[in-house]
N, C-alpha and C positions, 0 to 999 in steps of 0.2 A: 516415586511419583508425587507430583505436587498436590497440595490440598485442593480438593474439588468441591468443597461445600458450597461454593458460590453457585454451582449448578442447581442448587435447591431454591435459588431466588425466583420470585414470580415472573421475572423477565422471560423465562424459558418454558417450553413445553416438553413433554416426554420425548418427542421426536428429536429435539436438540440434545437431550441428555444421552440418548442412544447413539446419535451421530458422533458426539464427542468421544464416547467410550469406544466406539468402533475404530475411529481414527487413531486413538491412543494405542490400541492394540496393534493396528496396522503399522503405525510409525515405529513402534518398538522393533518390528521385524524388518522393515524396509528402508529406514532412514538412518544414515550415519552422520556423525557430527564433524568428520574431518573436513578440512579445507583442501580440496583436491588440487593437484598441479595444473590440470586442464579444466578451468572453470567452465568454459564453453561446452565442452563435452559432458561435464557433470550436470550442467543445467538442462541440456537437451535430454539426458537420461532421466532426470527427475521429472521433467514435463511428461515424458512418455510413461514413466512409472505411475505418476499421479493420475494420468488419464486412464491407464489400464485398471487402476484401483477404483475408479469411479468418482474420485474426489473433485475433479475439474468440472463435473456437471454442475456443481454448486457455484461456480464462478461465472456462468453464463445463464441467460434467461431464455425460457421457451422450451417446453417439453418436446415440441415438434422439431426442435433443432438441437436436441441432445442435452438440454438443461434439466436440472433436477426438479424445477418448478417453472411456472410461466413468468414469475417475477423473481428477482434475486431476493433470497431470504437473508437479510442483513445479519441476523443473529447467528445463523448457520455459518455465514461467511466469516464472521468474527471468531466464532469458536474454532473453526478450521484453521484460521491464521494463528490464533493464540497457541493451539496445540502444536502445529508445525514449527512455529518459531521456537517453542520450548525445546524441540528436538534438534532443529537445524535452521540457521538463518537462510541458507541457500534454498532449502526446501520451501520455506515460507515465501521467499522471493519468486521462485518458479511458479508457485500457485498464484500468488497475488498478481503477477504480471499477465498471466493468462486472462484474469478477470479485468484488470485495468486496461490492458491492450485491446480487448474486444468489447469493453463496456459501452462505448459509444454505439457499436453495432447492436448490442442487446437493447439499448434504450431508444435508439432513433433510426436504426438501419432499416432498409427496405426488406421485403420478404426475400428477394433474390440475394441480397447481401447476407442475410441471416442464414439462408440455405447454403451459401457458398462457404462461409467462414465458421459459423458458430459450432457446428457439429465437429469439425476438425479440431477446433480449440478444445472442446469438451473431451474429446478422445485422446488428446495429447499428440495429435498428428500434425498440428500447425502451431507455431509459436507466434504470439502476438506482441505488439509494442505500441505504446502511446507516445506520440511525438508532439509535444506541446512546447517545451522550454526552448529558448534560444539564447545566444550569447548575451544579448541585451534585453531579454524578456523572460525572466524567470518568475518571480513573485508577481510582477506586473504583466499579467498575461495579455491584457489589452494592448500592450506596446509591441506585440510581435510584428516582425517585418517580412517574414517569409511570404512571398506573394504568389497568387494563382490568378491566371486570367483565362477566361473561357474563349475558346476558338471552335465554333461549331459544336460538335458533340464530344469535344475533348477539353481538358484543362491543362495549362502549362504551369508547372511549379518551378519557382526560382527562389533560392535562399538556403538557410542553414537551420538545423536544430541541434541542440546539444544536451548532454546529461540524459540521453535516451536509454533507459533500461531495456535490455534485450537487443540493443543496437549491435548489429553484426551477426546475430544468430536468428533474428525474427524472420518469419516467412511473409509477414505483412505488417504494415505500420499504419495507424490512423494518424494522419498528419493534419495539423491545423494551420491554415494559411489565410492571409488577408486577401479578400476578394472585392472589397471596396463598395459594398452596397450602401454603407453608411460610415460615419466616423467612429473611431474607437472600437469597442467590443462588438458593435452591431454590424461590422463589416468583415467578419471572420467566418470561414466555412471549413468543414472537415472532409477529408478525402482518404480513401483506403488506397495505399500504394503498396503493390506487391514487391517483395525483394527481387532484384534482377531487372526491374523496369529501367529501360534506357534513360540516362540522365540522372539517375539516382545512384549515389555511391556512399560508402562508409568512409568519411574523410579522416577519422581518427578514432582509435580505441582509447578509452580512458581507464586508467588504473586507480582504484580507491582502496581505502584501508580495510574494508571488508569486501573482498573480491566478488564481483558479479559482472556479467556482460553489460558494458556501458559504452556508448559511442557518441561521436558527433556525426551528423548526417549532412550531406550536401545534395541540393537539387539544382540542376542546370538544364533548363528547357526540358524538364521531365514531363512527358505527355502521359496523362491519365484519362481514361474514359470518364465522361461526365456522370455516367451512371454509378461511378465509384464515390460520388459525394454522399456523405452521411447526413441525413436531414436536409432541410431546405437551405437555399442560398442565404448567407448571412446569419445562420443559426448555429455556427460552430462554437461560439463562446458559450452559448446556453447549453449545448451538448456537453462541452468540456466540464462546465460547472456541475451539471447533473451527474456526470460520471464521477467527478471528484467527491461529491456529496455522499455517494454510495461507498466509495473505497477509502475516504478519509477516516471514517469510523473504524475500518478494518486495520488501518495503520496503528491506531491506538491499541487494537487487540494484539497485533504483532508485538508491540512494545510490552504489553502485559505478559506475553509468552516469554520474552527475554527476561523480564523482571522476575517472574516466578522461577525460572531456571536458576537465576543468580541467587535468589533467596534460598532455594533448596541447597545450592552449593555452599552458600555462606553458613547456613544452619548446620550442615554436615561437618564443615570445617570447625565451626565454633564448638561443637559438642565432641570432637575427637582430637583436637589439637591440644596436646599436653602443655601445661604452663603453670609454674609455681605450685607444684603439688596438687594440681587440679587440671581443669580444662578451661579453655578460653571462655566458654559460656558461663562459667561460674562468676565472672566479674560483672558488676552492675553496668559498667560502661558498655560491655558487649550486649547485655540484655536490653539496654535502652536502644542500642543500634538495631537489634533484631525487631524490637517493637515498632520502631519508626519505619523500618522496611516493610513489615507486614501491613501497617496502617496505610502507607503510601500505595501499596498494591491494591488493597481493597477500595480505597478512595477512587483510584483510576478505573478499577473494574466497574464500580457503580456508575460512573459517568459514561463509560464505554457502552455498557449494555443498556443503559437508559436510552442513549442515542440510537442504538441498533433497534431496540424495541419500538421506539417512537416512529422510526422510519418504516418499520414493518406494519405499523398502524396507519400508514399513509400520510403522516404528518411531516411538515417541513422541519429539517433538523440542521439547518445551516449553523445556527448558534451552538446547538448541543454537540454536533460533530466536531466543531472547532474546539470546544471546551474539552471534549474527550481526547482529541489528538494532542492538544497542548499539555494537559495534565498527565496523560499516560506516558508520553515520550520524555517529558522533563522528569517525571517521577522515576521512570525506569532507569534513566541515566544516574539518578541519585542512588537507587537500590543497587545497581551494578557496581558503582564506585565503592559503595559500602562493602559489597561482597569481595571486591579486590582487596580492600583494606583488611578484611577478616582473614583472607588467605595469606597476607603478608608478602614476603618475597616471591613465593610461588605464584601469586596473583598476576605478576607481570612477566612470567615465563611464557614464551611463545607457544600457542596452541593449547594452553591450559583452558578449561571451560570458561572461567571468568575473564580471562584475557581475550578470548574470542568474542564473548558477549560485549566487552568494553569497546571493541572495534565495531561490532554489529550495530549497537544502539545509536552511535553518533549521527549517522545519516538520517535516521528517522525524525530527528528534531529539525531537519531541513526539508526533506522531500515531501511533495504534496502539500506544500505550504509551510514555511518556516514558522517557528513559535511566534515570532513577532507578527507575522501575517495573521495567525490565528487570533492574536490579541486584537488586531484591527477589525477582523470579522466580527468578533464577539462584541466589541464596543460599538461598532456601527449598527449592529442589529439591536443592541440595547437602546441606542439613541434615536433610531428611525421613527419611533412612535411618540417620542417626547415632544410636546408642543413647544414651539419657539416663542418665548415671551415677546410681546410687542415692545418697541422702544419706550412707550409711555409708561409701561409697568416696571421698567428697570429702575432700581434705586439710584 
C-alpha cells in the first residue's frame, strides 16, 4: 500500500481519512487491474459495482437525489479518484465519467432533471456522458459548431461531437450546442439527450492506447424536448466551465494515483532487483531517481489538495485547478517513465503494471484541457488584474 502520510495534512477532515481507508479496503476486494477483452462490458460492470458500493454518491450533488452531500465534496472526489486510479485506470474512468457526465445536471439542472437522472447515476443504474468536444473545437470550446434551434417546445440538434468518453455505452449525454443568443461562448446551451433518441447515432467508435469507451457522435434533425435544456438559454458555456472547474482538480488526483502506484512498483523493483553483488537501490543514481519521484509526487499532491480545499471553501479555483492539473499530470508522466526505466526490459512488456500505467497517463495530459491550455489559463488569470501602463509612462 502506498504511503498515506499525506492524509495527515490539514486539508482533510477525519471524514476524508475514513472515506479513503474504506475505499482502499473495498478496492482491494472488488477491483482488478487487468485490461479486459470487452472494455464496454467491463465498464458497465464497474459502474454497477461502484454504485452498489455507494461510491458513486460522491460524484453527484444533492442528498435528495442520491448524493452523499448537497454539494460535491471536492476533496472526497479527489481522494476517491486517486485511490481508484492506483488500483485500476478503468475503475477511475468509470467513476469519474459518472461525475463529469452528470456534473452539469448537479450544478445547473432543474429539479425534474435531477430527479430523473441523478439518483440512477448515483446507484450505477444509468451511465452518463459529457459531450463537449468536436472535430474542430477541442481546446477552443467557444468555436463549437454543433447547432440547436428551438421549434416550439422542442429543440433540433445537428452536428457532431468527438472524443466523447462513454460514447456508445452511455444512457444519456449532456450535449453542448450553439443556440445563437450571442456571438462566441455566450451563444451556447446544454441539453440532455437520451441514448436511442431518433436522429442521434454513434458515428464511430475510437480506440486509444489505454482502452475505454470512446466515440464520435452524430446528430441529424435530432428532436429533444426543450425541458431537457440544462440551465438557461445561452448559459451552456458557463455550465461547461463550472463543471470542468470541479472535475479538473480530480484529473490531477487521478494522475497522483497513477504516480503513486508507479512509485511503489519502482521502489519494489529497485530494492529487489539484484545487480553487481547488491540490489539496484544501492546505487546513488537510483537513489537520486527515487528521491526525485517522491518529491514530484508530493509537490503535485500539495497543489491538488490545495485546489480541492479552496473549492470546498467556496473560493474560485480556476488558476489553482489549472496549476494542479498541469503539474500532477506532467509530473506523473515523469514518475511513470522513471518507474519503467527502473524495471528495465520488463517495464515495456505488455500488461506489466508499469507498462499499463505508461499507457494510462498519456491521455491525462490532454483531456479536460491540454497542458498548454492550462498554461494559458494560469497566465491569463495572473495578468487579468495587472494594470496596463498608459503610453505616456512607457520608456
